[in-house]
N, C-alpha and C positions, 0 to 999 in steps of 0.2 A: 427916792425910791421910785422904780419904774412900775407902771400899772400894766398888769398882763393883758394882752390883747388876744382874744378869742376870735379865730376866723373860721367861718364855716367852709366846708368843701366847695360850695358854690362860689364864695368869694375868691378862693384860691384859683379856681378854674378861670373866673372872669379876669383876675389879675394876670394870670399866666397868658391867656389868649391875647389880651390887650397888649401886654409887653411884647409878645412876639410879632403881632401885626404892626405895631408902631416901629419896632426895631427893624423889621424887614422892609417896612415903607421907607424909612429914613435912610438906611444904609443902601438899600437898592437904588433909590433915586439919586443919592449923592455920588456913588461910586460906579454905577453902571449907566451907560448911555445907549438907549435904543432897544434894549432887550428886557424890559421890566416885567413883561407878561410871565416869564418863567419863575419870577419870584412871587408874583401875585397868585399863581396856581397853587403854591404851597400854603398860603395864608387862607384861601377860600374855605377849607373846612373849619378853621378857627372862627372865621366870620359867621359861618352857618350856625355853629354852636352858640355863639353870642346872640344871634338873631332869634334862635329857638329859645334861649333862656330869657330874653326880653319879652317874647311873646307869651311864654309861660307866666311871667311876672305880671304882664298886662291881664291875662285871663284870671289869674288869682285875684288881682285887685278889682277887676270888673265884676266877677261872679262871686266875690267874697271867699267864704270857706269851702265853696263847691269843689275847686280844684286844689290839690294839696301838692305843693312844691316838694321835691326831694331834699 
């Protein structure tokens, strides 16, 4: 019997962003030679979202219950 897994929206966003960044990184570097910057520009917003979420998590852990995560 499988145990149901409950994922929060935050976890889904993190998984989606990480998958896209890693997929573009691997396929862009393996299949394209010399023009990897155009692929990187598409993943910069996802990287910024991950950095913002990490910073928010750090603030939440540092200040305790002062900051409330979404």
